[in-house]
PDB file of N, CA, C, O and CB in Angstrom:
ATOM      1  N   MET A   1      60.982  86.754 167.207  1.00  0.00           N
ATOM      2  CA  MET A   1      62.166  86.098 166.697  1.00  0.00           C
ATOM      3  C   MET A   1      62.591  84.982 167.645  1.00  0.00           C
ATOM      4  O   MET A   1      62.356  85.022 168.853  1.00  0.00           O
ATOM      5  CB  MET A   1      63.304  87.110 166.502  1.00  0.00           C
ATOM      6  N   SER A   2      63.214  84.008 167.051  1.00  0.00           N
ATOM      7  CA  SER A   2      63.701  82.854 167.791  1.00  0.00           C
ATOM      8  C   SER A   2      65.000  83.216 168.540  1.00  0.00           C
ATOM      9  O   SER A   2      65.780  84.042 168.067  1.00  0.00           O
ATOM     10  CB  SER A   2      63.934  81.655 166.831  1.00  0.00           C
ATOM     11  N   PRO A   3      65.222  82.600 169.697  1.00  0.00           N
ATOM     12  CA  PRO A   3      66.480  82.848 170.422  1.00  0.00           C
ATOM     13  C   PRO A   3      67.721  82.461 169.611  1.00  0.00           C
ATOM     14  O   PRO A   3      68.800  83.013 169.826  1.00  0.00           O
ATOM     15  CB  PRO A   3      66.477  82.080 171.735  1.00  0.00           C
ATOM     16  N   CYS A   4      67.569  81.529 168.696  1.00  0.00           N
ATOM     17  CA  CYS A   4      68.709  81.127 167.850  1.00  0.00           C
ATOM     18  C   CYS A   4      69.186  82.278 166.971  1.00  0.00           C
ATOM     19  O   CYS A   4      70.376  82.395 166.681  1.00  0.00           O
ATOM     20  CB  CYS A   4      68.327  79.928 166.970  1.00  0.00           C
ATOM     21  N   ILE A   5      68.260  83.117 166.554  1.00  0.00           N
ATOM     22  CA  ILE A   5      68.623  84.259 165.719  1.00  0.00           C
ATOM     23  C   ILE A   5      69.555  85.190 166.489  1.00  0.00           C
ATOM     24  O   ILE A   5      70.534  85.688 165.934  1.00  0.00           O
ATOM     25  CB  ILE A   5      67.358  85.020 165.251  1.00  0.00           C
ATOM     26  N   TYR A   6      69.254  85.424 167.756  1.00  0.00           N
ATOM     27  CA  TYR A   6      70.106  86.291 168.575  1.00  0.00           C
ATOM     28  C   TYR A   6      71.499  85.702 168.741  1.00  0.00           C
ATOM     29  O   TYR A   6      72.493  86.429 168.731  1.00  0.00           O
ATOM     30  CB  TYR A   6      69.471  86.519 169.947  1.00  0.00           C
ATOM     31  N   LEU A   7      71.568  84.404 168.892  1.00  0.00           N
ATOM     32  CA  LEU A   7      72.860  83.740 169.013  1.00  0.00           C
ATOM     33  C   LEU A   7      73.656  83.875 167.714  1.00  0.00           C
ATOM     34  O   LEU A   7      74.857  84.145 167.748  1.00  0.00           O
ATOM     35  CB  LEU A   7      72.670  82.256 169.375  1.00  0.00           C
ATOM     36  N   ILE A   8      73.014  83.693 166.606  1.00  0.00           N
ATOM     37  CA  ILE A   8      73.675  83.817 165.303  1.00  0.00           C
ATOM     38  C   ILE A   8      74.179  85.244 165.106  1.00  0.00           C
ATOM     39  O   ILE A   8      75.304  85.447 164.649  1.00  0.00           O
ATOM     40  CB  ILE A   8      72.709  83.423 164.157  1.00  0.00           C
ATOM     41  N   ILE A   9      73.358  86.225 165.446  1.00  0.00           N
ATOM     42  CA  ILE A   9      73.766  87.630 165.316  1.00  0.00           C
ATOM     43  C   ILE A   9      74.958  87.924 166.214  1.00  0.00           C
ATOM     44  O   ILE A   9      75.886  88.621 165.804  1.00  0.00           O
ATOM     45  CB  ILE A   9      72.595  88.572 165.663  1.00  0.00           C
ATOM     46  N   LEU A  10      74.941  87.404 167.428  1.00  0.00           N
ATOM     47  CA  LEU A  10      76.056  87.592 168.355  1.00  0.00           C
ATOM     48  C   LEU A  10      77.342  86.979 167.804  1.00  0.00           C
ATOM     49  O   LEU A  10      78.404  87.596 167.891  1.00  0.00           O
ATOM     50  CB  LEU A  10      75.724  86.977 169.720  1.00  0.00           C
ATOM     51  N   ILE A  11      77.262  85.782 167.241  1.00  0.00           N
ATOM     52  CA  ILE A  11      78.437  85.124 166.663  1.00  0.00           C
ATOM     53  C   ILE A  11      78.965  85.911 165.467  1.00  0.00           C
ATOM     54  O   ILE A  11      80.177  86.053 165.304  1.00  0.00           O
ATOM     55  CB  ILE A  11      78.096  83.684 166.239  1.00  0.00           C
ATOM     56  N   ILE A  12      78.075  86.418 164.641  1.00  0.00           N
ATOM     57  CA  ILE A  12      78.488  87.213 163.476  1.00  0.00           C
ATOM     58  C   ILE A  12      79.215  88.476 163.925  1.00  0.00           C
ATOM     59  O   ILE A  12      80.265  88.822 163.383  1.00  0.00           O
ATOM     60  CB  ILE A  12      77.263  87.583 162.605  1.00  0.00           C
ATOM     61  N   LEU A  13      78.654  89.159 164.913  1.00  0.00           N
ATOM     62  CA  LEU A  13      79.300  90.375 165.423  1.00  0.00           C
ATOM     63  C   LEU A  13      80.662  90.069 166.042  1.00  0.00           C
ATOM     64  O   LEU A  13      81.621  90.815 165.847  1.00  0.00           O
ATOM     65  CB  LEU A  13      78.401  91.059 166.458  1.00  0.00           C
ATOM     66  N   TRP A  14      80.741  88.966 166.789  1.00  0.00           N
ATOM     67  CA  TRP A  14      82.004  88.518 167.391  1.00  0.00           C
ATOM     68  C   TRP A  14      83.061  88.326 166.301  1.00  0.00           C
ATOM     69  O   TRP A  14      84.186  88.807 166.429  1.00  0.00           O
ATOM     70  CB  TRP A  14      81.797  87.195 168.188  1.00  0.00           C
ATOM     71  N   ASP A  15      82.693  87.623 165.235  1.00  0.00           N
ATOM     72  CA  ASP A  15      83.617  87.339 164.145  1.00  0.00           C
ATOM     73  C   ASP A  15      84.048  88.621 163.440  1.00  0.00           C
ATOM     74  O   ASP A  15      85.226  88.787 163.126  1.00  0.00           O
ATOM     75  CB  ASP A  15      82.976  86.378 163.144  1.00  0.00           C
ATOM     76  N   ILE A  16      83.123  89.513 163.192  1.00  0.00           N
ATOM     77  CA  ILE A  16      83.434  90.755 162.486  1.00  0.00           C
ATOM     78  C   ILE A  16      84.432  91.599 163.275  1.00  0.00           C
ATOM     79  O   ILE A  16      85.390  92.126 162.710  1.00  0.00           O
ATOM     80  CB  ILE A  16      82.153  91.558 162.226  1.00  0.00           C
ATOM     81  N   VAL A  17      84.208  91.723 164.566  1.00  0.00           N
ATOM     82  CA  VAL A  17      85.101  92.539 165.395  1.00  0.00           C
ATOM     83  C   VAL A  17      86.523  91.987 165.362  1.00  0.00           C
ATOM     84  O   VAL A  17      87.474  92.735 165.136  1.00  0.00           O
ATOM     85  CB  VAL A  17      84.589  92.596 166.847  1.00  0.00           C
ATOM     86  N   TRP A  18      86.670  90.681 165.585  1.00  0.00           N
ATOM     87  CA  TRP A  18      88.018  90.087 165.595  1.00  0.00           C
ATOM     88  C   TRP A  18      88.667  90.153 164.223  1.00  0.00           C
ATOM     89  O   TRP A  18      89.875  90.366 164.119  1.00  0.00           O
ATOM     90  CB  TRP A  18      87.959  88.633 166.067  1.00  0.00           C
ATOM     91  N   LYS A  19      87.870  89.969 163.155  1.00  0.00           N
ATOM     92  CA  LYS A  19      88.429  90.059 161.801  1.00  0.00           C
ATOM     93  C   LYS A  19      88.957  91.451 161.515  1.00  0.00           C
ATOM     94  O   LYS A  19      90.046  91.603 160.962  1.00  0.00           O
ATOM     95  CB  LYS A  19      87.377  89.681 160.759  1.00  0.00           C
ATOM     96  N   ILE A  20      88.199  92.460 161.886  1.00  0.00           N
ATOM     97  CA  ILE A  20      88.627  93.836 161.621  1.00  0.00           C
ATOM     98  C   ILE A  20      89.933  94.136 162.342  1.00  0.00           C
ATOM     99  O   ILE A  20      90.851  94.708 161.754  1.00  0.00           O
ATOM    100  CB  ILE A  20      87.539  94.836 162.053  1.00  0.00           C
ATOM    101  N   ILE A  21      90.019  93.756 163.605  1.00  0.00           N
ATOM    102  CA  ILE A  21      91.231  94.025 164.376  1.00  0.00           C
ATOM    103  C   ILE A  21      92.432  93.302 163.766  1.00  0.00           C
ATOM    104  O   ILE A  21      93.488  93.904 163.571  1.00  0.00           O
ATOM    105  CB  ILE A  21      91.041  93.600 165.843  1.00  0.00           C
ATOM    106  N   ALA A  22      92.271  92.016 163.466  1.00  0.00           N
ATOM    107  CA  ALA A  22      93.386  91.224 162.925  1.00  0.00           C
ATOM    108  C   ALA A  22      93.772  91.669 161.514  1.00  0.00           C
ATOM    109  O   ALA A  22      94.956  91.717 161.181  1.00  0.00           O
ATOM    110  CB  ALA A  22      93.019  89.739 162.913  1.00  0.00           C
ATOM    111  N   MET A  23      92.790  91.990 160.694  1.00  0.00           N
ATOM    112  CA  MET A  23      93.094  92.435 159.333  1.00  0.00           C
ATOM    113  C   MET A  23      93.817  93.776 159.355  1.00  0.00           C
ATOM    114  O   MET A  23      94.743  93.996 158.573  1.00  0.00           O
ATOM    115  CB  MET A  23      91.806  92.540 158.497  1.00  0.00           C
ATOM    116  N   TRP A  24      93.408  94.660 160.232  1.00  0.00           N
ATOM    117  CA  TRP A  24      94.065  95.958 160.344  1.00  0.00           C
ATOM    118  C   TRP A  24      95.520  95.774 160.756  1.00  0.00           C
ATOM    119  O   TRP A  24      96.418  96.393 160.184  1.00  0.00           O
ATOM    120  CB  TRP A  24      93.328  96.856 161.356  1.00  0.00           C
ATOM    121  N   ARG A  25      95.749  94.919 161.752  1.00  0.00           N
ATOM    122  CA  ARG A  25      97.117  94.708 162.234  1.00  0.00           C
ATOM    123  C   ARG A  25      97.976  94.010 161.183  1.00  0.00           C
ATOM    124  O   ARG A  25      99.143  94.361 161.010  1.00  0.00           O
ATOM    125  CB  ARG A  25      97.105  93.887 163.528  1.00  0.00           C
ATOM    126  N   SER A  26      97.410  93.019 160.476  1.00  0.00           N
ATOM    127  CA  SER A  26      98.209  92.318 159.462  1.00  0.00           C
ATOM    128  C   SER A  26      98.530  93.236 158.282  1.00  0.00           C
ATOM    129  O   SER A  26      99.613  93.149 157.703  1.00  0.00           O
ATOM    130  CB  SER A  26      97.466  91.064 158.965  1.00  0.00           C
ATOM    131  N   ALA A  27      97.599  94.106 157.930  1.00  0.00           N
ATOM    132  CA  ALA A  27      97.877  95.059 156.853  1.00  0.00           C
ATOM    133  C   ALA A  27      98.940  96.060 157.288  1.00  0.00           C
ATOM    134  O   ALA A  27      99.819  96.423 156.507  1.00  0.00           O
ATOM    135  CB  ALA A  27      96.591  95.797 156.433  1.00  0.00           C
ATOM    136  N   ARG A  28      98.855  96.494 158.515  1.00  0.00           N
ATOM    137  CA  ARG A  28      99.824  97.452 159.057  1.00  0.00           C
ATOM    138  C   ARG A  28     101.221  96.848 159.153  1.00  0.00           C
ATOM    139  O   ARG A  28     102.218  97.546 158.970  1.00  0.00           O
ATOM    140  CB  ARG A  28      99.374  97.935 160.435  1.00  0.00           C
ATOM    141  N   ASN A  29     101.289  95.542 159.440  1.00  0.00           N
ATOM    142  CA  ASN A  29     102.576  94.849 159.542  1.00  0.00           C
ATOM    143  C   ASN A  29     103.054  94.292 158.206  1.00  0.00           C
ATOM    144  O   ASN A  29     104.057  93.580 158.145  1.00  0.00           O
ATOM    145  CB  ASN A  29     102.476  93.726 160.547  1.00  0.00           C
ATOM    146  N   ASN A  30     102.341  94.614 157.149  1.00  0.00           N
ATOM    147  CA  ASN A  30     102.702  94.170 155.799  1.00  0.00           C
ATOM    148  C   ASN A  30     102.802  92.639 155.724  1.00  0.00           C
ATOM    149  O   ASN A  30     103.812  92.092 155.282  1.00  0.00           O
ATOM    150  CB  ASN A  30     104.038  94.807 155.368  1.00  0.00           C
ATOM    151  N   GLN A  31     101.737  91.964 156.165  1.00  0.00           N
ATOM    152  CA  GLN A  31     101.653  90.503 156.136  1.00  0.00           C
ATOM    153  C   GLN A  31     100.447  90.076 155.290  1.00  0.00           C
ATOM    154  O   GLN A  31      99.388  89.750 155.826  1.00  0.00           O
ATOM    155  CB  GLN A  31     101.545  89.926 157.584  1.00  0.00           C
ATOM    156  N   PRO A  32     100.622  90.082 153.962  1.00  0.00           N
ATOM    157  CA  PRO A  32      99.475  89.813 153.085  1.00  0.00           C
ATOM    158  C   PRO A  32      98.916  88.394 153.213  1.00  0.00           C
ATOM    159  O   PRO A  32      97.722  88.192 152.995  1.00  0.00           O
ATOM    160  CB  PRO A  32      99.871  90.056 151.659  1.00  0.00           C
ATOM    161  N   TYR A  33      99.749  87.408 153.560  1.00  0.00           N
ATOM    162  CA  TYR A  33      99.243  86.040 153.676  1.00  0.00           C
ATOM    163  C   TYR A  33      98.259  85.908 154.834  1.00  0.00           C
ATOM    164  O   TYR A  33      97.233  85.238 154.717  1.00  0.00           O
ATOM    165  CB  TYR A  33     100.402  85.060 153.861  1.00  0.00           C
ATOM    166  N   TRP A  34      98.583  86.547 155.940  1.00  0.00           N
ATOM    167  CA  TRP A  34      97.648  86.532 157.070  1.00  0.00           C
ATOM    168  C   TRP A  34      96.376  87.286 156.696  1.00  0.00           C
ATOM    169  O   TRP A  34      95.275  86.828 157.003  1.00  0.00           O
ATOM    170  CB  TRP A  34      98.298  87.158 158.335  1.00  0.00           C
ATOM    171  N   PHE A  35      96.512  88.423 156.043  1.00  0.00           N
ATOM    172  CA  PHE A  35      95.365  89.237 155.649  1.00  0.00           C
ATOM    173  C   PHE A  35      94.409  88.429 154.777  1.00  0.00           C
ATOM    174  O   PHE A  35      93.202  88.416 155.019  1.00  0.00           O
ATOM    175  CB  PHE A  35      95.830  90.499 154.904  1.00  0.00           C
ATOM    176  N   ILE A  36      94.943  87.764 153.774  1.00  0.00           N
ATOM    177  CA  ILE A  36      94.117  86.972 152.851  1.00  0.00           C
ATOM    178  C   ILE A  36      93.505  85.771 153.561  1.00  0.00           C
ATOM    179  O   ILE A  36      92.343  85.440 153.324  1.00  0.00           O
ATOM    180  CB  ILE A  36      94.952  86.500 151.648  1.00  0.00           C
ATOM    181  N   SER A  37      94.266  85.122 154.420  1.00  0.00           N
ATOM    182  CA  SER A  37      93.744  83.966 155.161  1.00  0.00           C
ATOM    183  C   SER A  37      92.575  84.368 156.053  1.00  0.00           C
ATOM    184  O   SER A  37      91.578  83.650 156.139  1.00  0.00           O
ATOM    185  CB  SER A  37      94.853  83.325 156.009  1.00  0.00           C
ATOM    186  N   ILE A  38      92.696  85.492 156.702  1.00  0.00           N
ATOM    187  CA  ILE A  38      91.622  85.952 157.584  1.00  0.00           C
ATOM    188  C   ILE A  38      90.368  86.292 156.779  1.00  0.00           C
ATOM    189  O   ILE A  38      89.251  86.061 157.242  1.00  0.00           O
ATOM    190  CB  ILE A  38      92.079  87.179 158.396  1.00  0.00           C
ATOM    191  N   ILE A  39      90.549  86.833 155.586  1.00  0.00           N
ATOM    192  CA  ILE A  39      89.389  87.141 154.740  1.00  0.00           C
ATOM    193  C   ILE A  39      88.700  85.851 154.274  1.00  0.00           C
ATOM    194  O   ILE A  39      87.473  85.759 154.312  1.00  0.00           O
ATOM    195  CB  ILE A  39      89.821  87.987 153.515  1.00  0.00           C
ATOM    196  N   ILE A  40      89.470  84.871 153.843  1.00  0.00           N
ATOM    197  CA  ILE A  40      88.912  83.673 153.218  1.00  0.00           C
ATOM    198  C   ILE A  40      88.260  82.734 154.227  1.00  0.00           C
ATOM    199  O   ILE A  40      87.143  82.269 154.006  1.00  0.00           O
ATOM    200  CB  ILE A  40      89.995  82.934 152.466  1.00  0.00           C
ATOM    201  N   PHE A  41      88.942  82.455 155.324  1.00  0.00           N
ATOM    202  CA  PHE A  41      88.460  81.430 156.246  1.00  0.00           C
ATOM    203  C   PHE A  41      87.552  82.026 157.322  1.00  0.00           C
ATOM    204  O   PHE A  41      87.941  82.940 158.050  1.00  0.00           O
ATOM    205  CB  PHE A  41      89.640  80.711 156.899  1.00  0.00           C
ATOM    206  N   ASN A  42      86.334  81.486 157.404  1.00  0.00           N
ATOM    207  CA  ASN A  42      85.394  81.903 158.438  1.00  0.00           C
ATOM    208  C   ASN A  42      85.517  80.933 159.602  1.00  0.00           C
ATOM    209  O   ASN A  42      84.997  79.818 159.554  1.00  0.00           O
ATOM    210  CB  ASN A  42      83.927  81.953 157.894  1.00  0.00           C
ATOM    211  N   THR A  43      86.205  81.366 160.645  1.00  0.00           N
ATOM    212  CA  THR A  43      86.471  80.487 161.775  1.00  0.00           C
ATOM    213  C   THR A  43      85.847  81.013 163.068  1.00  0.00           C
ATOM    214  O   THR A  43      86.282  80.651 164.161  1.00  0.00           O
ATOM    215  CB  THR A  43      87.968  80.314 161.955  1.00  0.00           C
ATOM    216  N   ILE A  44      84.850  81.849 162.947  1.00  0.00           N
ATOM    217  CA  ILE A  44      84.145  82.419 164.095  1.00  0.00           C
ATOM    218  C   ILE A  44      85.131  83.122 165.041  1.00  0.00           C
ATOM    219  O   ILE A  44      85.009  83.021 166.261  1.00  0.00           O
ATOM    220  CB  ILE A  44      83.368  81.315 164.851  1.00  0.00           C
ATOM    221  N   GLY A  45      86.078  83.813 164.479  1.00  0.00           N
ATOM    222  CA  GLY A  45      87.009  84.594 165.281  1.00  0.00           C
ATOM    223  C   GLY A  45      88.238  83.858 165.759  1.00  0.00           C
ATOM    224  O   GLY A  45      89.118  84.470 166.365  1.00  0.00           O
ATOM    225  N   ILE A  46      88.328  82.571 165.508  1.00  0.00           N
ATOM    226  CA  ILE A  46      89.456  81.791 166.026  1.00  0.00           C
ATOM    227  C   ILE A  46      90.757  82.158 165.315  1.00  0.00           C
ATOM    228  O   ILE A  46      91.760  82.419 165.979  1.00  0.00           O
ATOM    229  CB  ILE A  46      89.180  80.288 165.872  1.00  0.00           C
ATOM    230  N   LEU A  47      90.765  82.186 164.005  1.00  0.00           N
ATOM    231  CA  LEU A  47      91.982  82.522 163.254  1.00  0.00           C
ATOM    232  C   LEU A  47      92.468  83.943 163.561  1.00  0.00           C
ATOM    233  O   LEU A  47      93.664  84.133 163.786  1.00  0.00           O
ATOM    234  CB  LEU A  47      91.727  82.375 161.748  1.00  0.00           C
ATOM    235  N   PRO A  48      91.585  84.946 163.578  1.00  0.00           N
ATOM    236  CA  PRO A  48      92.077  86.283 163.947  1.00  0.00           C
ATOM    237  C   PRO A  48      92.670  86.341 165.355  1.00  0.00           C
ATOM    238  O   PRO A  48      93.669  87.026 165.576  1.00  0.00           O
ATOM    239  CB  PRO A  48      90.951  87.287 163.840  1.00  0.00           C
ATOM    240  N   ILE A  49      92.067  85.635 166.303  1.00  0.00           N
ATOM    241  CA  ILE A  49      92.593  85.622 167.665  1.00  0.00           C
ATOM    242  C   ILE A  49      93.961  84.952 167.705  1.00  0.00           C
ATOM    243  O   ILE A  49      94.865  85.426 168.393  1.00  0.00           O
ATOM    244  CB  ILE A  49      91.620  84.904 168.613  1.00  0.00           C
ATOM    245  N   ILE A  50      94.118  83.854 166.972  1.00  0.00           N
ATOM    246  CA  ILE A  50      95.415  83.176 166.904  1.00  0.00           C
ATOM    247  C   ILE A  50      96.466  84.105 166.323  1.00  0.00           C
ATOM    248  O   ILE A  50      97.582  84.188 166.837  1.00  0.00           O
ATOM    249  CB  ILE A  50      95.317  81.891 166.061  1.00  0.00           C
ATOM    250  N   TYR A  51      96.110  84.805 165.251  1.00  0.00           N
ATOM    251  CA  TYR A  51      97.053  85.742 164.648  1.00  0.00           C
ATOM    252  C   TYR A  51      97.461  86.822 165.653  1.00  0.00           C
ATOM    253  O   TYR A  51      98.648  87.118 165.793  1.00  0.00           O
ATOM    254  CB  TYR A  51      96.439  86.386 163.391  1.00  0.00           C
ATOM    255  N   LEU A  52      96.501  87.404 166.343  1.00  0.00           N
ATOM    256  CA  LEU A  52      96.800  88.472 167.287  1.00  0.00           C
ATOM    257  C   LEU A  52      97.696  87.980 168.428  1.00  0.00           C
ATOM    258  O   LEU A  52      98.591  88.701 168.868  1.00  0.00           O
ATOM    259  CB  LEU A  52      95.504  89.052 167.851  1.00  0.00           C
ATOM    260  N   ILE A  53      97.461  86.764 168.903  1.00  0.00           N
ATOM    261  CA  ILE A  53      98.302  86.198 169.967  1.00  0.00           C
ATOM    262  C   ILE A  53      99.725  85.978 169.466  1.00  0.00           C
ATOM    263  O   ILE A  53     100.688  86.338 170.143  1.00  0.00           O
ATOM    264  CB  ILE A  53      97.709  84.869 170.482  1.00  0.00           C
ATOM    265  N   LEU A  54      99.856  85.384 168.280  1.00  0.00           N
ATOM    266  CA  LEU A  54     101.188  85.137 167.727  1.00  0.00           C
ATOM    267  C   LEU A  54     101.927  86.439 167.449  1.00  0.00           C
ATOM    268  O   LEU A  54     103.132  86.535 167.684  1.00  0.00           O
ATOM    269  CB  LEU A  54     101.087  84.315 166.448  1.00  0.00           C
ATOM    270  N   ASP A  55     101.210  87.435 166.950  1.00  0.00           N
ATOM    271  CA  ASP A  55     101.828  88.722 166.653  1.00  0.00           C
ATOM    272  C   ASP A  55     102.282  89.403 167.939  1.00  0.00           C
ATOM    273  O   ASP A  55     103.340  90.032 167.966  1.00  0.00           O
ATOM    274  CB  ASP A  55     100.851  89.626 165.884  1.00  0.00           C
ATOM    275  N   LYS A  56     101.498  89.286 168.993  1.00  0.00           N
ATOM    276  CA  LYS A  56     101.865  89.882 170.279  1.00  0.00           C
ATOM    277  C   LYS A  56     103.122  89.222 170.852  1.00  0.00           C
ATOM    278  O   LYS A  56     104.004  89.907 171.370  1.00  0.00           O
ATOM    279  CB  LYS A  56     100.700  89.757 171.277  1.00  0.00           C
ATOM    280  N   LYS A  57     103.202  87.890 170.757  1.00  0.00           N
ATOM    281  CA  LYS A  57     104.386  87.178 171.246  1.00  0.00           C
ATOM    282  C   LYS A  57     105.618  87.558 170.443  1.00  0.00           C
ATOM    283  O   LYS A  57     106.710  87.706 170.992  1.00  0.00           O
ATOM    284  CB  LYS A  57     104.167  85.661 171.185  1.00  0.00           C
ATOM    285  N   LYS A  58     105.433  87.716 169.131  1.00  0.00           N
ATOM    286  CA  LYS A  58     106.543  88.081 168.264  1.00  0.00           C
ATOM    287  C   LYS A  58     107.073  89.471 168.635  1.00  0.00           C
ATOM    288  O   LYS A  58     108.286  89.682 168.658  1.00  0.00           O
ATOM    289  CB  LYS A  58     106.106  88.044 166.783  1.00  0.00           C
ATOM    290  N   LYS A  59     106.186  90.408 168.922  1.00  0.00           N
ATOM    291  CA  LYS A  59     106.608  91.753 169.292  1.00  0.00           C
ATOM    292  C   LYS A  59     107.298  91.757 170.653  1.00  0.00           C
ATOM    293  O   LYS A  59     108.274  92.481 170.849  1.00  0.00           O
ATOM    294  CB  LYS A  59     105.408  92.700 169.307  1.00  0.00           C
ATOM    295  N   LYS A  60     106.800  90.952 171.598  1.00  0.00           N
ATOM    296  CA  LYS A  60     107.448  90.869 172.914  1.00  0.00           C
ATOM    297  C   LYS A  60     108.855  90.318 172.785  1.00  0.00           C
ATOM    298  O   LYS A  60     109.776  90.801 173.442  1.00  0.00           O
ATOM    299  CB  LYS A  60     106.626  89.991 173.872  1.00  0.00           C
ATOM    300  N   ALA A  61     109.028  89.306 171.939  1.00  0.00           N
ATOM    301  CA  ALA A  61     110.347  88.709 171.743  1.00  0.00           C
ATOM    302  C   ALA A  61     111.295  89.710 171.098  1.00  0.00           C
ATOM    303  O   ALA A  61     112.478  89.751 171.437  1.00  0.00           O
ATOM    304  CB  ALA A  61     110.244  87.441 170.879  1.00  0.00           C
ATOM    305  N   ALA A  62     110.793  90.508 170.182  1.00  0.00           N
ATOM    306  CA  ALA A  62     111.635  91.514 169.525  1.00  0.00           C
ATOM    307  C   ALA A  62     112.043  92.604 170.513  1.00  0.00           C
ATOM    308  O   ALA A  62     113.166  93.104 170.452  1.00  0.00           O
ATOM    309  CB  ALA A  62     110.897  92.137 168.322  1.00  0.00           C
ATOM    310  N   LYS A  63     111.136  92.976 171.428  1.00  0.00           N
ATOM    311  CA  LYS A  63     111.466  94.009 172.421  1.00  0.00           C
ATOM    312  C   LYS A  63     112.524  93.527 173.396  1.00  0.00           C
ATOM    313  O   LYS A  63     113.424  94.282 173.764  1.00  0.00           O
ATOM    314  CB  LYS A  63     110.216  94.431 173.186  1.00  0.00           C
ATOM    315  N   THR A  64     112.421  92.271 173.818  1.00  0.00           N
ATOM    316  CA  THR A  64     113.378  91.750 174.810  1.00  0.00           C
ATOM    317  C   THR A  64     114.752  91.511 174.201  1.00  0.00           C
ATOM    318  O   THR A  64     115.751  91.535 174.921  1.00  0.00           O
ATOM    319  CB  THR A  64     112.856  90.448 175.418  1.00  0.00           C
ATOM    320  N   SER A  65     114.828  91.282 172.890  1.00  0.00           N
ATOM    321  CA  SER A  65     116.127  91.037 172.264  1.00  0.00           C
ATOM    322  C   SER A  65     116.876  92.328 171.990  1.00  0.00           C
ATOM    323  O   SER A  65     118.077  92.291 171.719  1.00  0.00           O
ATOM    324  CB  SER A  65     115.949  90.267 170.972  1.00  0.00           C
ATOM    325  N   ASN A  66     116.200  93.470 172.053  1.00  0.00           N
ATOM    326  CA  ASN A  66     116.869  94.760 171.790  1.00  0.00           C
ATOM    327  C   ASN A  66     117.553  95.286 172.983  1.00  0.00           C
ATOM    328  O   ASN A  66     118.159  96.357 172.924  1.00  0.00           O
ATOM    329  CB  ASN A  66     115.902  95.777 171.306  1.00  0.00           C
TER     330      ASN A  66
END
């Protein structure tokens, strides 16, 4: 097999892991727009990571305001 195949497989696995984590969290937080966006757009893990970062900041802000 070509080394490019290994790189492609690695990128696919990277994307799948981040998608699963972000989709699980968006479903748990009852955020269907994020859930659908993560399913539709293939961004090699970028969109799920952005969602997770924004969600983490939002939770930190909610904790400090209480």
